C-alpha positions as CSV (number, residue, x, y, z in Angstrom):
1,M,-90.2,216.6,97.9
2,P,-89.9,213.1,95.8
3,L,-91.0,212.6,92.2
4,N,-94.6,212.3,91.7
5,T,-94.7,209.0,90.0
6,P,-98.6,208.4,90.3
7,K,-99.4,211.7,88.8
8,L,-96.9,211.3,85.7
9,Y,-98.7,207.9,85.1
10,N,-102.1,209.5,85.3
11,D,-101.0,212.1,82.8
12,I,-99.8,209.4,80.6
13,K,-102.9,207.4,80.6
14,R,-105.0,210.3,80.2
15,A,-103.2,211.2,76.9
16,F,-103.6,207.9,75.6
17,D,-107.4,207.5,76.7
18,A,-107.7,211.1,75.0
19,Q,-107.2,209.6,71.7
20,K,-108.1,205.9,72.1
21,N,-111.5,206.4,70.2
22,N,-110.1,208.8,67.9
23,T,-110.8,208.0,64.2
24,D,-110.0,211.5,62.9
25,N,-106.5,212.3,61.5
26,Q,-104.0,209.9,62.6
27,D,-101.1,212.3,62.5
28,A,-102.9,214.9,64.8
29,A,-103.6,212.2,67.0
30,I,-100.1,211.3,67.4
31,A,-98.9,214.8,67.7
32,K,-101.4,215.6,70.4
33,I,-100.4,212.3,72.3
34,A,-96.4,213.3,71.9
35,K,-97.4,217.0,73.1
36,D,-99.2,215.7,76.0
37,L,-96.6,213.5,77.0
38,S,-93.9,215.9,76.8
39,M,-95.8,218.1,79.1
40,A,-96.2,215.1,81.4
41,I,-92.6,214.4,81.7
42,D,-91.4,218.0,82.0
43,V,-93.9,218.5,84.8
44,Y,-92.7,215.3,86.2
45,V,-89.0,216.1,85.9
46,R,-89.5,219.7,87.3
47,S,-91.0,218.2,90.4
48,A,-87.8,217.0,91.6
49,T,-85.6,218.4,94.1
50,V,-82.0,217.8,93.3
51,V,-79.3,217.9,96.1
52,T,-76.0,218.6,95.1
53,N,-72.3,218.4,96.6
54,P,-71.1,221.6,95.2
55,G,-67.7,220.4,94.6
56,Q,-64.2,222.1,95.7
57,P,-63.5,225.7,96.1
58,V,-61.8,227.2,93.1
59,I,-58.4,228.5,93.6
60,T,-57.0,230.5,90.3
61,A,-53.7,231.6,89.6
62,T,-54.6,235.1,90.6
63,T,-56.0,234.1,93.9
64,A,-53.6,234.7,96.8
65,P,-52.2,231.5,98.5
66,G,-54.6,230.2,100.9
67,V,-57.7,232.3,99.8
68,Q,-60.4,230.7,98.5
69,V,-63.1,232.5,96.0
70,G,-66.7,232.1,96.4
71,T,-67.5,229.6,93.8
72,T,-67.0,226.0,93.1
73,T,-65.6,223.5,90.7
74,G,-67.7,221.1,89.1
75,P,-68.9,218.2,88.8
76,G,-69.5,217.6,92.3
77,T,-72.2,214.9,93.0
78,G,-75.8,214.8,93.4
79,K,-79.1,213.3,93.6
80,V,-82.7,213.6,92.6
81,T,-85.1,213.2,95.4
């Protein structure tokens, strides 16, 4: 599933719109915007599907020759879709 850029945009806009007429405590307004932006970015990043190439099979000194264990090495490659 692709990243939802329109939702991120709307969440960011909503965070600023909610504070644009705020004449109360500026520090509280800044803190609220920061919190809202943090949540919007978190939702945005977590909406991604990460596809990875797991790297190469791990062969250790204790593994018999030609035997591969079920884990893979890093770093591999990947992309966010």
